[in-house]
matplotlib code that plots the C-alpha trace (Angstrom):
import matplotlib.pyplot as plt

x = [-0.2, 1.3, -0.4, 1.9, 1.7, 2.6, 0.1, -3.3, -6.7, -9.4, -13.2, -15.0, -17.9, -19.9, -19.5, -21.6, -21.8, -24.9, -24.8, -28.3, -29.6, -27.2, -25.1, -24.9, -24.8, -22.4, -24.2, -22.0, -23.8, -21.6, -22.3, -25.5, -25.0, -25.7, -23.9, -24.3, -21.2, -20.9, -21.1, -17.5, -16.2, -18.3, -16.5, -13.4, -13.8, -15.4, -12.6, -9.4, -10.6, -8.4, -5.9, -2.8, -2.8, 0.4, -2.5, -4.0, -0.6, -0.3, -3.9, -2.2, -4.5, -3.1, -2.0, -6.0, -7.8, -4.6, -5.7, -8.9, -8.4, -6.5, -8.7, -11.0, -9.3, -8.2, -12.1, -12.9, -10.0, -11.0, -14.4, -13.6, -15.0, -11.2, -7.8, -4.7, -2.7, 0.3, -1.1, -4.1, -6.7, -9.5, -12.3, -14.8, -17.6, -20.6, -23.8, -25.7, -29.0, -30.9, -32.5, -34.7, -36.2, -39.3, -41.8, -42.5, -40.4, -43.0, -46.2, -49.2, -51.9, -54.5, -57.0, -59.8, -63.3, -64.5, -62.4, -64.7, -61.8, -59.9, -56.9, -55.1, -55.8, -54.6, -51.0, -51.4, -51.5, -48.7, -46.4, -47.7, -46.2, -43.3, -42.2, -39.4, -41.3, -44.5, -46.2, -49.8, -51.3, -53.7, -55.7, -58.7, -58.9, -58.2, -56.0, -55.7, -53.3, -55.6, -56.1, -52.1, -50.6, -53.3, -51.7, -48.2, -48.6, -49.7, -45.9, -45.0, -44.1, -44.2, -41.3, -41.1, -38.1, -39.7, -42.5, -43.7, -47.0, -48.6, -51.2, -53.0, -51.1, -52.9, -51.1, -52.8, -52.1, -48.2, -46.5, -48.0, -47.3, -44.1, -43.7, -45.6, -43.5, -40.4, -40.6, -41.4, -38.6, -40.1, -41.7, -38.3, -40.3, -43.5, -44.8, -47.3, -49.6, -51.9, -49.1, -49.8, -46.5, -43.2, -42.3, -39.5, -37.8, -36.2, -34.6, -36.0, -34.9, -33.6, -37.1, -37.7, -40.2, -41.5, -43.8, -45.7, -48.8, -50.5, -53.9, -53.1, -56.1, -56.4, -54.2, -54.4, -51.2, -48.9, -46.4, -44.9, -41.3, -38.7, -35.6, -36.4, -37.4, -34.5, -33.2, -29.0, -28.9, -27.5, -31.4, -32.9, -30.2, -29.8, -33.0, -34.3, -31.6, -34.0, -36.8, -39.8, -38.3, -41.9, -43.9, -41.5, -42.7, -45.0, -48.9, -51.3, -54.5, -57.0, -59.3, -61.8, -59.7, -59.4, -55.7, -53.7, -50.2, -51.1, -54.2, -53.5, -54.1, -57.7, -56.8, -57.8, -57.1, -59.5, -60.9, -58.2, -60.4, -61.2, -58.2, -55.6, -52.4, -50.2, -52.4, -52.8, -48.9, -48.5, -50.5, -48.7, -51.1, -50.1, -47.1, -47.6, -45.1, -42.6, -39.5, -40.6, -37.4, -36.9, -34.4, -37.3, -39.6, -40.0, -38.1, -37.0, -34.7, -32.3, -32.6, -29.3, -31.9, -33.4, -31.2, -32.1, -35.3, -39.0, -40.9, -45.2, -47.2, -50.0, -50.2, -48.4, -48.4, -50.1, -52.5, -49.7, -47.9, -44.1, -45.1, -43.3, -44.9, -47.5, -46.3, -42.7, -42.2, -38.2, -37.3, -33.8, -33.6, -33.6, -32.8, -34.6, -37.5]
y = [0.1, 3.4, 5.0, 5.5, 2.3, 3.8, 6.3, 5.5, 5.6, 8.1, 8.9, 12.3, 12.0, 13.3, 10.6, 7.6, 4.3, 2.4, -1.3, -2.6, -5.7, -5.5, -2.2, 0.4, 4.2, 6.9, 9.8, 13.1, 14.9, 18.7, 18.5, 17.2, 14.4, 10.7, 8.0, 4.3, 2.3, -1.6, -3.2, -4.7, -1.0, -0.4, -4.0, -2.9, 1.0, -0.8, -3.3, -0.8, 2.3, 2.9, 1.2, 1.4, 0.9, -1.7, -3.9, -3.8, -6.1, -8.3, -9.3, -11.4, -10.0, -11.4, -8.7, -8.1, -7.9, -5.2, -3.2, -3.1, -2.0, 0.2, 2.1, 2.3, 4.0, 6.6, 6.9, 7.4, 9.8, 11.9, 12.2, 13.2, 9.9, 8.9, 11.1, 9.6, 10.5, 10.1, 9.6, 7.7, 10.7, 10.8, 12.3, 13.1, 11.5, 13.4, 12.6, 9.4, 11.1, 14.6, 15.6, 18.9, 21.2, 22.1, 20.0, 19.9, 19.8, 20.3, 21.1, 20.3, 22.2, 21.2, 24.0, 23.4, 25.3, 23.6, 24.1, 26.3, 26.0, 28.7, 28.6, 32.1, 30.2, 27.3, 28.9, 30.8, 27.8, 25.8, 28.4, 29.0, 25.4, 26.3, 24.5, 24.7, 23.9, 24.2, 23.5, 24.6, 23.2, 24.7, 22.3, 23.4, 27.1, 29.9, 32.1, 36.2, 38.5, 39.8, 35.8, 35.3, 38.0, 37.7, 33.9, 35.6, 38.0, 35.5, 34.2, 37.4, 37.5, 33.6, 31.9, 29.2, 28.5, 27.6, 27.6, 26.3, 26.6, 24.4, 26.3, 25.8, 27.4, 30.9, 32.0, 35.5, 36.1, 34.9, 37.5, 39.3, 35.8, 35.9, 40.0, 39.0, 35.9, 37.6, 39.7, 37.5, 36.2, 32.8, 31.1, 29.5, 26.9, 27.0, 24.5, 25.4, 22.6, 22.3, 23.6, 23.9, 23.6, 21.2, 20.5, 22.8, 23.9, 27.5, 29.6, 33.1, 36.1, 32.5, 30.8, 27.9, 27.0, 23.7, 23.6, 20.6, 19.6, 16.6, 17.9, 18.2, 18.0, 16.2, 14.8, 11.4, 12.8, 11.5, 8.8, 9.0, 7.9, 8.7, 9.8, 13.1, 13.5, 12.1, 14.3, 13.8, 16.5, 15.3, 16.3, 13.3, 11.3, 11.8, 11.7, 8.3, 6.5, 6.8, 8.1, 8.3, 10.8, 11.7, 11.7, 12.2, 15.2, 16.2, 17.4, 17.9, 19.7, 17.9, 20.0, 19.7, 20.7, 17.3, 17.2, 13.9, 12.9, 12.7, 14.3, 11.4, 8.7, 8.2, 8.9, 12.0, 13.7, 16.5, 19.6, 22.0, 24.9, 23.6, 20.5, 21.4, 20.9, 20.2, 17.2, 15.6, 15.9, 14.1, 10.7, 7.2, 7.4, 10.7, 9.3, 5.5, 6.1, 8.5, 5.5, 2.7, 3.5, 2.7, -0.3, -2.0, -1.8, -5.3, -4.6, -0.7, -2.3, -4.0, -0.7, 1.3, 4.6, 4.0, 6.9, 9.8, 8.2, 9.6, 7.5, 7.0, 5.3, 6.4, 4.1, 0.8, -2.1, -4.7, -3.3, -3.7, -1.4, -2.4, -2.8, -0.8, 2.6, 1.5, 4.6, 2.8, 0.6, 0.5, -3.2, -3.8, -7.7, -6.2, -3.6, -1.8, 1.7]
z = [0.1, -0.9, 2.3, 5.4, 7.5, 10.6, 10.4, 12.5, 11.0, 12.1, 11.3, 10.8, 13.5, 11.4, 8.7, 9.6, 8.2, 8.3, 6.6, 4.5, 3.4, 0.5, 0.3, 2.5, 2.5, 4.0, 5.1, 5.7, 7.8, 7.7, 4.1, 4.1, 1.0, 1.0, -0.8, -2.0, -0.6, -0.5, 2.7, 2.8, 2.6, 6.2, 7.2, 6.3, 8.5, 11.6, 11.6, 11.5, 13.1, 15.5, 14.9, 12.5, 8.5, 9.3, 11.2, 7.2, 6.1, 9.4, 7.9, 5.1, 2.4, -1.2, -3.7, -5.5, -2.5, -0.8, -4.2, -3.5, 0.1, -1.5, -3.4, -0.1, 1.7, -1.2, -1.3, 2.4, 2.5, -1.1, 0.9, 3.8, 5.6, 7.5, 8.3, 9.1, 12.0, 13.7, 17.3, 18.6, 18.7, 21.7, 20.5, 22.6, 20.7, 19.3, 20.6, 20.0, 21.2, 20.6, 23.2, 23.4, 26.6, 24.6, 24.4, 21.2, 18.5, 15.4, 14.7, 11.8, 11.4, 8.7, 6.8, 4.1, 3.1, 5.5, 9.0, 11.3, 14.7, 16.1, 13.3, 15.3, 18.5, 17.6, 16.7, 20.3, 22.1, 20.3, 20.7, 24.7, 24.7, 23.0, 19.5, 16.6, 13.4, 12.0, 8.6, 8.2, 5.4, 3.3, 0.9, -1.1, 0.1, -2.8, -0.9, -1.1, -0.8, 2.5, 4.2, 3.1, 5.1, 7.8, 8.2, 8.2, 10.8, 13.5, 13.7, 14.1, 17.7, 18.1, 19.0, 16.0, 14.5, 11.2, 9.6, 6.5, 4.3, 1.8, -0.1, -3.8, -6.4, -7.6, -10.7, -10.5, -6.6, -7.3, -7.3, -4.7, -2.6, -3.0, -1.6, 1.3, 2.6, 1.7, 4.5, 7.3, 9.1, 10.2, 6.6, 5.4, 3.6, 0.7, -1.0, -3.8, -5.1, -8.5, -10.3, -14.0, -14.5, -14.5, -11.2, -9.8, -6.3, -6.2, -3.4, -3.3, -0.9, 2.1, 1.4, -0.2, -2.7, -3.9, -6.9, -7.3, -9.6, -7.5, -6.3, -2.5, -1.3, 1.6, 4.4, 2.1, 0.4, 3.6, 4.6, 0.5, 1.3, -1.7, -2.1, -2.6, 1.1, 2.9, 5.2, 6.0, 8.8, 12.6, 13.8, 12.1, 12.5, 16.3, 16.7, 14.9, 17.2, 20.1, 18.3, 15.7, 13.0, 11.7, 15.3, 18.2, 20.1, 17.0, 17.0, 15.2, 14.3, 11.3, 9.4, 11.9, 14.9, 16.3, 17.6, 17.0, 16.3, 12.8, 10.7, 9.0, 11.8, 13.0, 16.8, 18.3, 21.9, 21.7, 20.4, 20.3, 21.0, 24.3, 25.2, 27.5, 25.1, 28.4, 30.2, 26.6, 26.2, 29.6, 28.3, 27.3, 24.3, 22.8, 23.0, 22.0, 19.2, 19.9, 20.7, 17.7, 15.4, 12.0, 13.7, 15.0, 11.9, 9.3, 6.4, 7.6, 9.7, 7.1, 4.7, 4.2, 4.2, 7.6, 9.3, 7.0, 5.6, 7.8, 8.8, 8.8, 11.3, 9.6, 6.7, 6.7, 4.7, 7.1, 9.7, 12.7, 14.2, 13.1, 9.8, 6.9, 5.8, 2.6, 0.5, 0.9, -2.7, -1.8, -1.3, 0.4, -0.8, -4.6, -4.0, -6.0, -6.0]

ax = plt.figure().add_subplot(projection="3d")
ax.plot(x, y, z, "-o")
ax.set_aspect("equal")
plt.show()
């Protein structure tokens, strides 16, 4: 091997190697990127991390195997997955869990033309509890500029860090919508459904706009698993180590004002207009799904994408708690989508 045999092999803490049934993945949490890699490469890293390069030579590999191993190490160094050092480096390992002092991490509020519950009050109640992220989904509502301006104003003095809005595309009001949204210091993402052109994604004034031709008219359009929705981030990875990546510390309000874990689920915990959120959040039934990790779910537990994939417990392949999401077509055995 051309590598200095006296050096030690170290793995960057933000690079995560995950084995699947047929292949593995390399997730670079710092750069938000993911790559497919052979499982054999992961085995190699796990065997020799913290050891000297010379330890590889002691394994008595033949010339052909050594050439493959050298190519693997060139790849790992080039991708900044590993680095070599003269001494054994003692790292304070990065925390493999994610805990937030807040009672809620995310919220969904669904609205359609028949919704009669108090939306401003729902936003106020959730903000009072403390929540980082909220998504407002307007299905069949024909939004005008005044209504959008009022909706955005509801978040002005809140503690939400990220506000996402899903609404129906309106060609006539499109430019006005952009003008309203660009002055918001809370809105970070906007989904336009029922778009009349080719799907696209763009960023304008620090807001991500996603345009889809799909007509999203209800919460039935939920739980679709595909690479576009993968989240290669530290928060998703570390939450997924111990908790459910979709439902952990999430609250939802459906179009009828019912409080749920997810708008697509059947079970509700009362009306948002009249219920005490603190009381609901403390009940074991509400937290039933929080600890269901991908490592416990059928099929998902052998999938190489399980650490970057957002789960779904509303729609399942079989009506069993630990079954894979119904709207996931990926098969780790193949492996094909």
